[in-house]
Biopython code that builds the backbone (N, CA, C, O; Angstrom):
import numpy as np
from Bio.PDB.StructureBuilder import StructureBuilder

atoms = [
    (1, "UNK", "N", (3.561, 23.363, -11.704)),
    (1, "UNK", "CA", (3.759, 21.989, -11.289)),
    (1, "UNK", "C", (3.312, 21.069, -12.430)),
    (1, "UNK", "O", (2.302, 21.318, -13.087)),
    (2, "UNK", "N", (4.074, 20.019, -12.647)),
    (2, "UNK", "CA", (3.687, 18.993, -13.605)),
    (2, "UNK", "C", (4.280, 17.648, -13.169)),
    (2, "UNK", "O", (5.183, 17.597, -12.334)),
    (3, "UNK", "N", (3.761, 16.573, -13.741)),
    (3, "UNK", "CA", (4.243, 15.232, -13.434)),
    (3, "UNK", "C", (5.510, 14.996, -14.243)),
    (3, "UNK", "O", (5.499, 15.094, -15.470)),
    (4, "UNK", "N", (6.589, 14.688, -13.558)),
    (4, "UNK", "CA", (7.855, 14.384, -14.225)),
    (4, "UNK", "C", (7.915, 12.905, -14.584)),
    (4, "UNK", "O", (8.325, 12.533, -15.683)),
    (5, "UNK", "N", (7.500, 12.071, -13.635)),
    (5, "UNK", "CA", (7.648, 10.626, -13.823)),
    (5, "UNK", "C", (6.578, 9.888, -13.035)),
    (5, "UNK", "O", (6.190, 10.299, -11.941)),
    (6, "UNK", "N", (6.113, 8.791, -13.615)),
    (6, "UNK", "CA", (5.159, 7.907, -12.938)),
    (6, "UNK", "C", (5.778, 6.524, -12.925)),
    (6, "UNK", "O", (6.174, 6.003, -13.967)),
    (7, "UNK", "N", (5.860, 5.930, -11.739)),
    (7, "UNK", "CA", (6.534, 4.642, -11.599)),
    (7, "UNK", "C", (5.666, 3.685, -10.788)),
    (7, "UNK", "O", (5.227, 4.013, -9.686)),
    (8, "UNK", "N", (5.424, 2.501, -11.343)),
    (8, "UNK", "CA", (4.663, 1.487, -10.601)),
    (8, "UNK", "C", (5.570, 0.932, -9.512)),
    (8, "UNK", "O", (6.669, 0.456, -9.796)),
    (9, "UNK", "N", (5.110, 0.992, -8.269)),
    (9, "UNK", "CA", (5.951, 0.544, -7.167)),
    (9, "UNK", "C", (5.537, -0.799, -6.595)),
    (9, "UNK", "O", (6.380, -1.533, -6.081)),
    (10, "UNK", "N", (4.241, -1.140, -6.673)),
    (10, "UNK", "CA", (3.819, -2.435, -6.153)),
    (10, "UNK", "C", (2.413, -2.773, -6.619)),
    (10, "UNK", "O", (1.666, -1.928, -7.111)),
    (11, "UNK", "N", (2.091, -4.040, -6.443)),
    (11, "UNK", "CA", (0.757, -4.543, -6.720)),
    (11, "UNK", "C", (0.169, -5.056, -5.426)),
    (11, "UNK", "O", (0.803, -5.840, -4.719)),
    (12, "UNK", "N", (-1.016, -4.629, -5.114)),
    (12, "UNK", "CA", (-1.684, -5.059, -3.885)),
    (12, "UNK", "C", (-2.651, -6.188, -4.209)),
    (12, "UNK", "O", (-2.870, -6.523, -5.373)),
    (13, "UNK", "N", (-3.219, -6.761, -3.172)),
    (13, "UNK", "CA", (-4.245, -7.774, -3.378)),
    (13, "UNK", "C", (-5.488, -7.110, -3.948)),
    (13, "UNK", "O", (-5.694, -5.912, -3.756)),
    (14, "UNK", "N", (-6.299, -7.860, -4.630)),
    (14, "UNK", "CA", (-7.541, -7.324, -5.173)),
    (14, "UNK", "C", (-7.347, -6.492, -6.427)),
    (14, "UNK", "O", (-8.174, -5.628, -6.718)),
    (15, "UNK", "N", (-6.279, -6.725, -7.178)),
    (15, "UNK", "CA", (-6.014, -6.039, -8.447)),
    (15, "UNK", "C", (-5.745, -4.546, -8.299)),
    (15, "UNK", "O", (-5.971, -3.790, -9.244)),
    (16, "UNK", "N", (-5.270, -4.105, -7.142)),
    (16, "UNK", "CA", (-4.901, -2.707, -6.975)),
    (16, "UNK", "C", (-3.425, -2.511, -7.299)),
    (16, "UNK", "O", (-2.612, -3.418, -7.120)),
    (17, "UNK", "N", (-3.096, -1.328, -7.774)),
    (17, "UNK", "CA", (-1.732, -0.970, -8.141)),
    (17, "UNK", "C", (-1.349, 0.309, -7.410)),
    (17, "UNK", "O", (-2.183, 1.192, -7.213)),
    (18, "UNK", "N", (-0.093, 0.403, -7.011)),
    (18, "UNK", "CA", (0.419, 1.617, -6.391)),
    (18, "UNK", "C", (1.421, 2.252, -7.342)),
    (18, "UNK", "O", (2.370, 1.610, -7.790)),
    (19, "UNK", "N", (1.190, 3.537, -7.643)),
    (19, "UNK", "CA", (2.111, 4.307, -8.470)),
    (19, "UNK", "C", (2.709, 5.421, -7.635)),
    (19, "UNK", "O", (2.054, 5.987, -6.760)),
    (20, "UNK", "N", (3.951, 5.720, -7.918)),
    (20, "UNK", "CA", (4.632, 6.850, -7.305)),
    (20, "UNK", "C", (4.746, 7.918, -8.382)),
    (20, "UNK", "O", (5.324, 7.684, -9.444)),
    (21, "UNK", "N", (4.195, 9.088, -8.102)),
    (21, "UNK", "CA", (4.266, 10.205, -9.040)),
    (21, "UNK", "C", (5.313, 11.190, -8.537)),
    (21, "UNK", "O", (5.238, 11.655, -7.400)),
    (22, "UNK", "N", (6.280, 11.506, -9.377)),
    (22, "UNK", "CA", (7.280, 12.515, -9.068)),
    (22, "UNK", "C", (6.811, 13.824, -9.691)),
    (22, "UNK", "O", (6.639, 13.915, -10.906)),
    (23, "UNK", "N", (6.608, 14.828, -8.859)),
    (23, "UNK", "CA", (6.119, 16.127, -9.314)),
    (23, "UNK", "C", (7.280, 17.106, -9.460)),
    (23, "UNK", "O", (8.300, 16.979, -8.783)),
    (24, "UNK", "N", (7.117, 18.069, -10.338)),
    (24, "UNK", "CA", (8.181, 19.043, -10.592)),
    (24, "UNK", "C", (8.409, 19.981, -9.414)),
    (24, "UNK", "O", (9.511, 20.503, -9.246)),
    (25, "UNK", "N", (7.387, 20.200, -8.601)),
    (25, "UNK", "CA", (7.473, 21.097, -7.455)),
    (25, "UNK", "C", (6.977, 20.375, -6.210)),
    (25, "UNK", "O", (6.201, 19.425, -6.304)),
    (26, "UNK", "N", (7.424, 20.825, -5.049)),
    (26, "UNK", "CA", (6.940, 20.211, -3.811)),
    (26, "UNK", "C", (5.435, 20.435, -3.614)),
    (26, "UNK", "O", (4.881, 21.453, -4.030)),
    (27, "UNK", "N", (4.803, 19.473, -2.980)),
    (27, "UNK", "CA", (3.386, 19.583, -2.638)),
    (27, "UNK", "C", (3.239, 20.729, -1.635)),
    (27, "UNK", "O", (3.998, 20.827, -0.671)),
    (28, "UNK", "N", (2.253, 21.589, -1.877)),
    (28, "UNK", "CA", (2.008, 22.713, -0.978)),
    (28, "UNK", "C", (0.561, 22.688, -0.496)),
    (28, "UNK", "O", (-0.215, 21.809, -0.871)),
    (29, "UNK", "N", (0.213, 23.654, 0.333)),
    (29, "UNK", "CA", (-1.134, 23.685, 0.896)),
    (29, "UNK", "C", (-2.194, 23.903, -0.184)),
    (29, "UNK", "O", (-3.328, 23.449, -0.032)),
    (30, "UNK", "N", (-1.845, 24.585, -1.263)),
    (30, "UNK", "CA", (-2.784, 24.798, -2.364)),
    (30, "UNK", "C", (-3.151, 23.461, -3.025)),
    (30, "UNK", "O", (-4.321, 23.211, -3.313)),
    (31, "UNK", "N", (-2.157, 22.614, -3.261)),
    (31, "UNK", "CA", (-2.377, 21.289, -3.843)),
    (31, "UNK", "C", (-3.300, 20.475, -2.933)),
    (31, "UNK", "O", (-4.234, 19.830, -3.410)),
    (32, "UNK", "N", (-3.038, 20.506, -1.627)),
    (32, "UNK", "CA", (-3.853, 19.766, -0.663)),
    (32, "UNK", "C", (-5.279, 20.308, -0.636)),
    (32, "UNK", "O", (-6.230, 19.534, -0.530)),
    (33, "UNK", "N", (-5.437, 21.623, -0.731)),
    (33, "UNK", "CA", (-6.773, 22.238, -0.756)),
    (33, "UNK", "C", (-7.567, 21.806, -1.984)),
    (33, "UNK", "O", (-8.773, 21.574, -1.896)),
    (34, "UNK", "N", (-6.899, 21.699, -3.119)),
    (34, "UNK", "CA", (-7.574, 21.248, -4.343)),
    (34, "UNK", "C", (-8.103, 19.836, -4.140)),
    (34, "UNK", "O", (-9.242, 19.539, -4.502)),
    (35, "UNK", "N", (-7.289, 18.970, -3.567)),
    (35, "UNK", "CA", (-7.731, 17.597, -3.314)),
    (35, "UNK", "C", (-8.942, 17.560, -2.389)),
    (35, "UNK", "O", (-9.858, 16.764, -2.599)),
    (36, "UNK", "N", (-8.954, 18.415, -1.368)),
    (36, "UNK", "CA", (-10.064, 18.447, -0.408)),
    (36, "UNK", "C", (-11.395, 18.681, -1.104)),
    (36, "UNK", "O", (-12.431, 18.215, -0.631)),
    (37, "UNK", "N", (-11.377, 19.393, -2.216)),
    (37, "UNK", "CA", (-12.606, 19.687, -2.955)),
    (37, "UNK", "C", (-13.056, 18.538, -3.852)),
    (37, "UNK", "O", (-14.114, 18.624, -4.476)),
    (38, "UNK", "N", (-12.272, 17.464, -3.925)),
    (38, "UNK", "CA", (-12.592, 16.369, -4.836)),
    (38, "UNK", "C", (-12.771, 15.016, -4.165)),
    (38, "UNK", "O", (-12.901, 13.997, -4.844)),
    (39, "UNK", "N", (-12.779, 14.998, -2.849)),
    (39, "UNK", "CA", (-12.942, 13.723, -2.161)),
    (39, "UNK", "C", (-12.816, 13.903, -0.665)),
    (39, "UNK", "O", (-13.026, 14.995, -0.137)),
    (40, "UNK", "N", (-12.474, 12.832, 0.008)),
    (40, "UNK", "CA", (-12.348, 12.827, 1.460)),
    (40, "UNK", "C", (-10.873, 12.932, 1.821)),
    (40, "UNK", "O", (-10.047, 12.154, 1.346)),
    (41, "UNK", "N", (-10.557, 13.902, 2.667)),
    (41, "UNK", "CA", (-9.173, 14.165, 3.036)),
    (41, "UNK", "C", (-8.984, 13.985, 4.533)),
    (41, "UNK", "O", (-9.783, 14.471, 5.333)),
    (42, "UNK", "N", (-7.930, 13.290, 4.901)),
    (42, "UNK", "CA", (-7.492, 13.209, 6.285)),
    (42, "UNK", "C", (-6.083, 13.787, 6.301)),
    (42, "UNK", "O", (-5.223, 13.345, 5.540)),
    (43, "UNK", "N", (-5.841, 14.766, 7.158)),
    (43, "UNK", "CA", (-4.502, 15.361, 7.202)),
    (43, "UNK", "C", (-4.061, 15.547, 8.639)),
    (43, "UNK", "O", (-4.872, 15.734, 9.546)),
    (44, "UNK", "N", (-2.744, 15.490, 8.818)),
    (44, "UNK", "CA", (-2.152, 15.663, 10.145)),
    (44, "UNK", "C", (-0.982, 16.622, 10.035)),
    (44, "UNK", "O", (-0.138, 16.502, 9.147)),
    (45, "UNK", "N", (-0.950, 17.558, 10.934)),
    (45, "UNK", "CA", (0.141, 18.520, 10.994)),
    (45, "UNK", "C", (1.315, 17.865, 11.706)),
    (45, "UNK", "O", (1.163, 17.350, 12.813)),
    (46, "UNK", "N", (2.483, 17.882, 11.075)),
    (46, "UNK", "CA", (3.705, 17.329, 11.662)),
    (46, "UNK", "C", (4.746, 18.443, 11.669)),
    (46, "UNK", "O", (5.575, 18.534, 10.763)),
    (47, "UNK", "N", (4.699, 19.281, 12.687)),
    (47, "UNK", "CA", (5.551, 20.474, 12.697)),
    (47, "UNK", "C", (5.057, 21.425, 11.625)),
    (47, "UNK", "O", (3.888, 21.811, 11.624)),
    (48, "UNK", "N", (5.942, 21.806, 10.709)),
    (48, "UNK", "CA", (5.560, 22.694, 9.617)),
    (48, "UNK", "C", (4.996, 21.925, 8.418)),
    (48, "UNK", "O", (4.476, 22.534, 7.483)),
    (49, "UNK", "N", (5.095, 20.609, 8.441)),
    (49, "UNK", "CA", (4.646, 19.776, 7.320)),
    (49, "UNK", "C", (3.246, 19.228, 7.562)),
    (49, "UNK", "O", (2.783, 19.138, 8.699)),
    (50, "UNK", "N", (2.583, 18.862, 6.466)),
    (50, "UNK", "CA", (1.251, 18.263, 6.540)),
    (50, "UNK", "C", (1.298, 16.912, 5.826)),
    (50, "UNK", "O", (1.626, 16.841, 4.641)),
    (51, "UNK", "N", (0.969, 15.843, 6.553)),
    (51, "UNK", "CA", (0.816, 14.523, 5.953)),
    (51, "UNK", "C", (-0.650, 14.374, 5.586)),
    (51, "UNK", "O", (-1.524, 14.675, 6.398)),
    (52, "UNK", "N", (-0.933, 13.911, 4.369)),
    (52, "UNK", "CA", (-2.323, 13.765, 3.972)),
    (52, "UNK", "C", (-2.601, 12.394, 3.376)),
    (52, "UNK", "O", (-1.732, 11.747, 2.792)),
    (53, "UNK", "N", (-3.835, 11.986, 3.547)),
    (53, "UNK", "CA", (-4.365, 10.769, 2.951)),
    (53, "UNK", "C", (-5.694, 11.161, 2.319)),
    (53, "UNK", "O", (-6.574, 11.692, 2.995)),
    (54, "UNK", "N", (-5.836, 10.903, 1.043)),
    (54, "UNK", "CA", (-6.989, 11.346, 0.276)),
    (54, "UNK", "C", (-7.670, 10.141, -0.365)),
    (54, "UNK", "O", (-7.005, 9.213, -0.825)),
    (55, "UNK", "N", (-9.004, 10.164, -0.390)),
    (55, "UNK", "CA", (-9.776, 9.105, -1.061)),
    (55, "UNK", "C", (-10.832, 9.749, -1.935)),
    (55, "UNK", "O", (-11.525, 10.677, -1.517)),
    (56, "UNK", "N", (-10.946, 9.250, -3.146)),
    (56, "UNK", "CA", (-12.006, 9.711, -4.052)),
    (56, "UNK", "C", (-12.839, 8.478, -4.350)),
    (56, "UNK", "O", (-12.528, 7.707, -5.259)),
    (57, "UNK", "N", (-13.892, 8.300, -3.584)),
    (57, "UNK", "CA", (-14.704, 7.093, -3.711)),
    (57, "UNK", "C", (-13.902, 5.869, -3.300)),
    (57, "UNK", "O", (-12.973, 5.954, -2.497)),
    (58, "UNK", "N", (-14.273, 4.752, -3.855)),
    (58, "UNK", "CA", (-13.584, 3.495, -3.558)),
    (58, "UNK", "C", (-12.467, 3.196, -4.555)),
    (58, "UNK", "O", (-11.715, 2.237, -4.377)),
    (59, "UNK", "N", (-12.357, 4.003, -5.593)),
    (59, "UNK", "CA", (-11.462, 3.630, -6.686)),
    (59, "UNK", "C", (-10.067, 4.233, -6.594)),
    (59, "UNK", "O", (-9.153, 3.739, -7.254)),
    (60, "UNK", "N", (-9.867, 5.295, -5.790)),
    (60, "UNK", "CA", (-8.565, 5.948, -5.783)),
    (60, "UNK", "C", (-8.213, 6.455, -4.392)),
    (60, "UNK", "O", (-9.053, 7.030, -3.700)),
    (61, "UNK", "N", (-6.974, 6.242, -3.991)),
    (61, "UNK", "CA", (-6.459, 6.852, -2.766)),
    (61, "UNK", "C", (-5.079, 7.423, -3.062)),
    (61, "UNK", "O", (-4.366, 6.961, -3.953)),
    (62, "UNK", "N", (-4.729, 8.436, -2.288)),
    (62, "UNK", "CA", (-3.480, 9.145, -2.516)),
    (62, "UNK", "C", (-2.896, 9.532, -1.159)),
    (62, "UNK", "O", (-3.628, 9.941, -0.258)),
    (63, "UNK", "N", (-1.573, 9.402, -1.015)),
    (63, "UNK", "CA", (-0.897, 9.782, 0.219)),
    (63, "UNK", "C", (0.346, 10.588, -0.129)),
    (63, "UNK", "O", (1.025, 10.324, -1.122)),
    (64, "UNK", "N", (0.624, 11.574, 0.710)),
    (64, "UNK", "CA", (1.812, 12.376, 0.504)),
    (64, "UNK", "C", (2.044, 13.322, 1.655)),
    (64, "UNK", "O", (1.347, 13.285, 2.668)),
    (65, "UNK", "N", (3.046, 14.177, 1.477)),
    (65, "UNK", "CA", (3.404, 15.133, 2.518)),
    (65, "UNK", "C", (3.803, 16.450, 1.871)),
    (65, "UNK", "O", (4.495, 16.473, 0.854)),
    (66, "UNK", "N", (3.359, 17.536, 2.472)),
    (66, "UNK", "CA", (3.753, 18.846, 1.967)),
    (66, "UNK", "C", (5.279, 18.954, 2.014)),
    (66, "UNK", "O", (5.929, 18.386, 2.891)),
    (67, "UNK", "N", (5.826, 19.686, 1.066)),
    (67, "UNK", "CA", (7.273, 19.839, 0.993)),
    (67, "UNK", "C", (7.961, 18.723, 0.237)),
    (67, "UNK", "O", (9.154, 18.820, -0.050)),
    (68, "UNK", "N", (7.235, 17.663, -0.093)),
    (68, "UNK", "CA", (7.795, 16.522, -0.821)),
    (68, "UNK", "C", (7.328, 16.569, -2.274)),
    (68, "UNK", "O", (6.245, 17.081, -2.558)),
    (69, "UNK", "N", (8.112, 16.055, -3.170)),
    (69, "UNK", "CA", (7.762, 16.032, -4.592)),
    (69, "UNK", "C", (7.117, 14.719, -5.018)),
    (69, "UNK", "O", (6.815, 14.539, -6.197)),
    (70, "UNK", "N", (6.902, 13.805, -4.087)),
    (70, "UNK", "CA", (6.374, 12.481, -4.424)),
    (70, "UNK", "C", (5.008, 12.285, -3.788)),
    (70, "UNK", "O", (4.796, 12.612, -2.620)),
    (71, "UNK", "N", (4.081, 11.743, -4.579)),
    (71, "UNK", "CA", (2.760, 11.370, -4.081)),
    (71, "UNK", "C", (2.516, 9.917, -4.489)),
    (71, "UNK", "O", (2.816, 9.522, -5.616)),
    (72, "UNK", "N", (1.968, 9.124, -3.558)),
    (72, "UNK", "CA", (1.684, 7.709, -3.806)),
    (72, "UNK", "C", (0.198, 7.552, -4.087)),
    (72, "UNK", "O", (-0.644, 7.979, -3.296)),
    (73, "UNK", "N", (-0.116, 6.934, -5.223)),
    (73, "UNK", "CA", (-1.496, 6.781, -5.671)),
    (73, "UNK", "C", (-1.818, 5.299, -5.808)),
    (73, "UNK", "O", (-1.098, 4.559, -6.479)),
    (74, "UNK", "N", (-2.908, 4.867, -5.167)),
    (74, "UNK", "CA", (-3.359, 3.483, -5.250)),
    (74, "UNK", "C", (-4.721, 3.464, -5.936)),
    (74, "UNK", "O", (-5.609, 4.248, -5.602)),
    (75, "UNK", "N", (-4.873, 2.552, -6.903)),
    (75, "UNK", "CA", (-6.147, 2.431, -7.607)),
    (75, "UNK", "C", (-6.267, 1.039, -8.214)),
    (75, "UNK", "O", (-5.288, 0.299, -8.304)),
    (76, "UNK", "N", (-7.464, 0.703, -8.622)),
    (76, "UNK", "CA", (-7.684, -0.576, -9.293)),
    (76, "UNK", "C", (-6.971, -0.554, -10.640)),
    (76, "UNK", "O", (-6.921, 0.480, -11.307)),
    (77, "UNK", "N", (-6.431, -1.679, -11.029)),
    (77, "UNK", "CA", (-5.728, -1.781, -12.305)),
    (77, "UNK", "C", (-6.616, -1.326, -13.458)),
    (77, "UNK", "O", (-6.140, -0.694, -14.401)),
    (78, "UNK", "N", (-7.895, -1.645, -13.381)),
    (78, "UNK", "CA", (-8.832, -1.293, -14.452)),
    (78, "UNK", "C", (-9.070, 0.225, -14.545)),
    (78, "UNK", "O", (-9.574, 0.703, -15.561)),
    (79, "UNK", "N", (-8.717, 0.981, -13.505)),
    (79, "UNK", "CA", (-8.911, 2.431, -13.487)),
    (79, "UNK", "C", (-7.618, 3.197, -13.777)),
    (79, "UNK", "O", (-7.509, 4.373, -13.429)),
    (80, "UNK", "N", (-6.664, 2.562, -14.393)),
    (80, "UNK", "CA", (-5.356, 3.167, -14.631)),
    (80, "UNK", "C", (-5.448, 4.493, -15.393)),
    (80, "UNK", "O", (-4.871, 5.494, -14.969)),
    (81, "UNK", "N", (-6.156, 4.501, -16.493)),
    (81, "UNK", "CA", (-6.276, 5.721, -17.298)),
    (81, "UNK", "C", (-7.040, 6.805, -16.535)),
    (81, "UNK", "O", (-6.658, 7.975, -16.555)),
    (82, "UNK", "N", (-8.104, 6.410, -15.875)),
    (82, "UNK", "CA", (-8.919, 7.354, -15.100)),
    (82, "UNK", "C", (-8.083, 8.013, -13.987)),
    (82, "UNK", "O", (-8.197, 9.216, -13.755)),
    (83, "UNK", "N", (-7.246, 7.220, -13.304)),
    (83, "UNK", "CA", (-6.396, 7.746, -12.236)),
    (83, "UNK", "C", (-5.366, 8.728, -12.789)),
    (83, "UNK", "O", (-5.143, 9.789, -12.207)),
    (84, "UNK", "N", (-4.751, 8.383, -13.891)),
    (84, "UNK", "CA", (-3.761, 9.275, -14.495)),
    (84, "UNK", "C", (-4.408, 10.594, -14.928)),
    (84, "UNK", "O", (-3.822, 11.662, -14.749)),
    (85, "UNK", "N", (-5.595, 10.519, -15.487)),
    (85, "UNK", "CA", (-6.324, 11.739, -15.871)),
    (85, "UNK", "C", (-6.670, 12.584, -14.644)),
    (85, "UNK", "O", (-6.602, 13.812, -14.702)),
    (86, "UNK", "N", (-7.038, 11.940, -13.541)),
    (86, "UNK", "CA", (-7.366, 12.659, -12.315)),
    (86, "UNK", "C", (-6.135, 13.415, -11.795)),
    (86, "UNK", "O", (-6.220, 14.599, -11.470)),
    (87, "UNK", "N", (-5.005, 12.727, -11.720)),
    (87, "UNK", "CA", (-3.771, 13.361, -11.232)),
    (87, "UNK", "C", (-3.396, 14.539, -12.125)),
    (87, "UNK", "O", (-3.070, 15.617, -11.627)),
    (88, "UNK", "N", (-3.439, 14.341, -13.426)),
    (88, "UNK", "CA", (-3.101, 15.424, -14.353)),
    (88, "UNK", "C", (-4.046, 16.616, -14.193)),
    (88, "UNK", "O", (-3.611, 17.764, -14.280)),
    (89, "UNK", "N", (-5.327, 16.355, -13.961)),
    (89, "UNK", "CA", (-6.300, 17.434, -13.770)),
    (89, "UNK", "C", (-6.000, 18.226, -12.493)),
    (89, "UNK", "O", (-6.067, 19.456, -12.499)),
    (90, "UNK", "N", (-5.673, 17.533, -11.408)),
    (90, "UNK", "CA", (-5.346, 18.211, -10.145)),
    (90, "UNK", "C", (-4.080, 19.054, -10.313)),
    (90, "UNK", "O", (-4.018, 20.186, -9.833)),
    (91, "UNK", "N", (-3.088, 18.512, -10.981)),
    (91, "UNK", "CA", (-1.839, 19.247, -11.222)),
    (91, "UNK", "C", (-2.110, 20.485, -12.074)),
    (91, "UNK", "O", (-1.548, 21.548, -11.811)),
    (92, "UNK", "N", (-2.961, 20.360, -13.088)),
    (92, "UNK", "CA", (-3.302, 21.516, -13.929)),
    (92, "UNK", "C", (-4.057, 22.566, -13.121)),
    (92, "UNK", "O", (-3.807, 23.760, -13.284)),
    (93, "UNK", "N", (-4.978, 22.142, -12.250)),
    (93, "UNK", "CA", (-5.692, 23.084, -11.393)),
    (93, "UNK", "C", (-4.718, 23.837, -10.497)),
    (93, "UNK", "O", (-4.847, 25.045, -10.297)),
    (94, "UNK", "N", (-3.753, 23.118, -9.966)),
    (94, "UNK", "CA", (-2.731, 23.731, -9.111)),
    (94, "UNK", "C", (-1.949, 24.775, -9.912)),
    (94, "UNK", "O", (-1.691, 25.875, -9.425)),
    (95, "UNK", "N", (-1.582, 24.426, -11.121)),
    (95, "UNK", "CA", (-0.822, 25.342, -11.981)),
    (95, "UNK", "C", (-1.606, 26.632, -12.214)),
    (95, "UNK", "O", (-1.043, 27.724, -12.146)),
    (96, "UNK", "N", (-2.901, 26.507, -12.489)),
    (96, "UNK", "CA", (-3.727, 27.693, -12.719)),
    (96, "UNK", "C", (-3.847, 28.542, -11.463)),
    (96, "UNK", "O", (-3.833, 29.771, -11.546)),
    (97, "UNK", "N", (-3.964, 27.908, -10.300)),
    (97, "UNK", "CA", (-4.104, 28.652, -9.044)),
    (97, "UNK", "C", (-2.831, 29.400, -8.686)),
    (97, "UNK", "O", (-2.897, 30.501, -8.140)),
    (98, "UNK", "N", (-1.680, 28.828, -8.982)),
    (98, "UNK", "CA", (-0.423, 29.461, -8.598)),
    (98, "UNK", "C", (0.056, 30.473, -9.621)),
    (98, "UNK", "O", (0.981, 31.235, -9.337)),
    (99, "UNK", "N", (-0.550, 30.506, -10.816)),
    (99, "UNK", "CA", (-0.188, 31.500, -11.823)),
    (99, "UNK", "C", (-0.663, 32.892, -11.437)),
    (99, "UNK", "O", (-0.049, 33.892, -11.810)),
    (100, "UNK", "N", (-1.747, 32.953, -10.696)),
    (100, "UNK", "CA", (-2.363, 34.254, -10.346)),
    (100, "UNK", "C", (-1.516, 35.048, -9.398)),
    (100, "UNK", "O", (-1.893, 36.154, -9.013)),
]
sb = StructureBuilder()
sb.init_structure("model")
sb.init_model(0)
sb.init_chain("A")
sb.init_seg("    ")
for serial, (resi, resn, name, xyz) in enumerate(atoms, 1):
    if name == "N":
        sb.init_residue(resn, " ", resi, " ")
    sb.init_atom(name, np.array(xyz, "f"), 0.0, 1.0, " ", f" {name:<3s}", serial, name[0])
structure = sb.get_structure()
């Protein structure tokens, strides 16, 4: 799995930005498990799919659904580089876990 494209979709109040990340592979339970180890996760089973909402402190939130290639990331504008590094790190962890 890797990030194919990152697109700014909107600006929220309070200097927050929402980015849409297009991933090369669909989000799976392994990806969601990795996130659970790095912050607070809320997930809901919707049939065979899992909708998740993830927060890492006050600076980053992420929403997505298993089986989908898109994840929505919200963060403060000032944390843009930090957020991109976080997403890339999670994707790399996923890649290492699925190689085995």
